[in-house]
N, C-alpha and C positions, 0 to 999 in steps of 0.2 A: 536415563533415556539414551541411548545409542547416537554416536555423531551420524550414521547414516539415516535412523531414524526423523533425527531432526533438520538435516539437512532436506529431505522429502517435504516434509510438513513444514519449513520456517517460512515460505514465500508468501503462504495463506493463513498462516499461523494466528495473527494479527488481524484476518480479515471475520476467520468463525468462531473466535473463545469465547465470546460472547454480546450479549444483545446491551443497546446503550437505553438507558434509560432515559424518556420522556418528561417533560416537567409535565404536571397536572395543577398547575397553579397558576403561571404566565406562560401566553401562546409566544411562540418562538418569534412570530413578528412583533410583537410587543416588549419585548429585551432590550433593555437600554443599552448592556453590551451583549456585542457579537464579534465571532472571531472572523478574522479576514476572510477566511474561508469561507463563511456563511454568505458574504454579501457579492460573492463573485457569480457572475453569471456562466455555470458549466453548459457545457456539449458534450454529446458521445464523440470519443477519442478514435481518430483516424491510427493508422499505421506510421504515418509520418508524425503524430501527434505523441505517441508512444515512445519513439528509438530518443535512445540519449542519456544521459548520466542523470541520475535520479536522487534525492536525500533526504529522507523521513523530516516532514515540518510538524505533523501531528498524528497523534495514537489515540485511539477513542476507546474506554472501557479498559476493562483486564488487561489488556495485551501491554497496555503502556508498564505495566508490571511485571512481566515477563520479557521486555524487549525493551534494551537503550536506546539500540539505533539501529537503522535500517539503509543500506544503500542499495542500487542496481545499476549497471552499466546494461542497455535495451539495444542491441544493435540493429540494424536496419533489414540484416539478413534473417531474421529470427530468431535469434540466440541472445542468451543473457545471462548475465553472470552479477555478482550481489554479495554482499556481507550484513548479519545480522548479529550483532550485539546482545549475548544473555549476559545478565548478572550471574557472578561468581558466588565464592571465593573463589578466585579472581574471576574477572569478566569475562567471557571467552567469545571471539568471533566465530562463526559456521559460516562456512564458503557456500554458495547457494549458486548454481550453474544449470543451463537447460534450453531447451527451445519455446518459444513462445508463439500464439496465432492470435490473431484478433478476427473477431467475425463481425455481424449482423449488428447494428446499434452499439457498437463499442464494447463489446463482449471478450474478455482477455483472458485467454490459458496460457498462464505461466509456467510452465514446466509438467511434463508428463504425470499423469493420474492426479493435476491440483484440480482443486474445484474452480468454477471459472468465476470472474469478477468484473464487474460492470465499470469500464474506463471510461473518465469524465476528464476533458481538460475546461483551462481557463487561464490564459493569461500564460503565465509559465510553470502550473502547477497541475498534477497529475491526482485525481483522487481514485481511488479502486474502493468497489464497497462489496461486498458479499453478503449470504442471507443475516449475518449477525451482526457487522463491523464494515468500517471502515478507517483507510489510510488516508491521508492528503502527503504528498510527495512531491518537491520543489525541485525544479531542473538547476542542476547545479553548473560549475563553470568547468570545463578542463582546461587544466592548465599544463 
């Protein structure tokens, strides 16, 4: 894959790479062990919620095998920059940058030509969900 092609697709690669499998044995609300993100009260994000420095907290599905790390700086002025670490050998970071917008009900457009994602927040977490998957990002402290 060429770096340019990867750079355009990287922000949403993990959102649309594969579907998550639902349990057919035990309902989610009856499971004894639940991830921290599952018990949070999520709400649609506002532009003020989205701005900041974010690091990946969890990846679902096959995207976890393709992305080792993901970080974003989302500026309040509508620009973003980030980096995605892909496995190697050796592992390689791809730089991501562009503009973003947030529409009704927290629909985030992160870069031109990318698929929209539903953006939701809970405490210092940001969840981006698409047709076939989601990622959870945690607000990172800027030092």
